C-alpha positions as CSV (number, residue, x, y, z in Angstrom):
1,M,-10.3,-7.9,9.9
2,D,-10.6,-11.3,8.3
3,H,-7.8,-13.4,6.9
4,E,-8.9,-12.8,3.3
5,A,-8.6,-9.0,3.8
6,V,-5.2,-9.3,5.4
7,Y,-4.0,-11.5,2.5
8,R,-5.3,-9.0,-0.1
9,L,-3.5,-6.2,1.7
10,E,-0.3,-8.2,2.0
11,K,-0.3,-8.9,-1.8
12,A,-0.9,-5.2,-2.5
13,V,2.0,-4.3,-0.2
14,A,4.3,-6.8,-2.1
15,A,3.2,-5.3,-5.5
16,A,3.8,-1.8,-4.3
17,R,7.2,-2.6,-3.0
18,Q,8.2,-4.2,-6.3
19,A,6.8,-1.3,-8.3
20,A,8.6,1.3,-6.2
21,H,11.9,-0.5,-6.7
22,R,11.4,-1.0,-10.4
23,A,10.2,2.5,-11.1
24,K,12.5,5.4,-11.8
25,L,11.8,7.2,-8.5
26,D,14.2,9.2,-6.4
27,N,16.0,7.1,-3.9
28,C,14.5,9.2,-1.1
29,D,11.0,8.5,-2.4
30,V,11.7,4.8,-2.5
31,G,13.0,5.0,1.0
32,D,9.8,6.7,2.2
33,I,7.7,4.2,0.4
34,D,9.7,1.3,2.0
35,E,9.2,2.9,5.5
36,A,5.4,3.2,5.0
37,L,5.2,-0.4,3.7
38,A,7.2,-1.6,6.7
39,A,4.7,0.1,9.0
40,V,1.9,-1.6,7.1
41,D,3.6,-5.0,7.4
42,Q,3.9,-4.5,11.2
43,E,0.3,-3.5,11.4
44,L,-0.9,-6.5,9.4
45,A,1.1,-8.9,11.7
46,K,-1.0,-7.8,14.6
47,P,-4.0,-9.9,15.7
48,A,-6.2,-6.8,15.2
49,P,-4.6,-4.4,12.7
50,N,-5.5,-0.7,13.1
51,K,-7.7,0.2,10.1
52,N,-6.9,3.9,10.4
53,T,-3.1,3.2,10.2
54,L,-3.5,0.9,7.2
55,T,-5.7,3.4,5.4
56,L,-3.3,6.3,6.1
57,Y,-0.2,4.4,4.9
58,L,-1.6,2.6,1.9
59,N,-3.3,5.7,0.5
60,S,0.0,7.5,1.0
61,V,1.9,4.8,-0.8
62,A,-0.6,4.8,-3.7
63,R,-0.3,8.6,-4.0
64,S,3.5,8.3,-4.0
65,L,3.3,5.8,-6.8
66,L,1.4,8.2,-9.0
67,A,4.9,9.6,-10.0
68,A,5.6,6.2,-11.6
69,P,3.5,5.4,-14.6
70,T,4.7,1.8,-14.5
71,A,3.2,1.4,-11.1
72,E,-0.4,1.5,-12.2
73,E,-1.1,-2.1,-11.5
74,A,0.3,-1.8,-7.9
75,R,-1.9,1.3,-7.4
76,N,-4.9,-0.6,-8.6
77,Q,-4.1,-3.5,-6.3
78,I,-3.9,-1.2,-3.3
79,D,-7.2,0.4,-4.4
80,H,-8.9,-2.9,-4.7
81,A,-7.5,-4.3,-1.5
82,L,-8.5,-1.2,0.5
83,K,-12.1,-1.2,-0.9
84,A,-12.5,-5.0,-0.6
85,S,-11.4,-4.7,3.1
86,G,-14.0,-2.0,3.8
87,L,-11.3,0.7,4.0
88,P,-11.5,4.0,2.1
89,A,-9.3,4.5,-0.9
90,T,-8.7,8.2,-1.0
91,W,-5.4,8.3,-2.8
92,Q,-6.9,9.7,-6.1
93,Q,-8.5,12.7,-4.5
């Protein structure tokens, strides 16, 4: 995965984290999102991030953010970052 893809994914993670904390979500939901994003951060820090892990967690986070209408931009950023990195964006299915 190239540096540009990692950068896009990191920006999407930051946007998702902000959106989750600003949205009116249950504290348990925010905690789950934070855990998933922490796993993504760990994966992105590796020299060769596992694409399946990134896909799983980021799609899960985007699905979780569907409960927050104010998180639309974060969902779109995740969607764009996944697709631009050659990863499947399946969260809308």
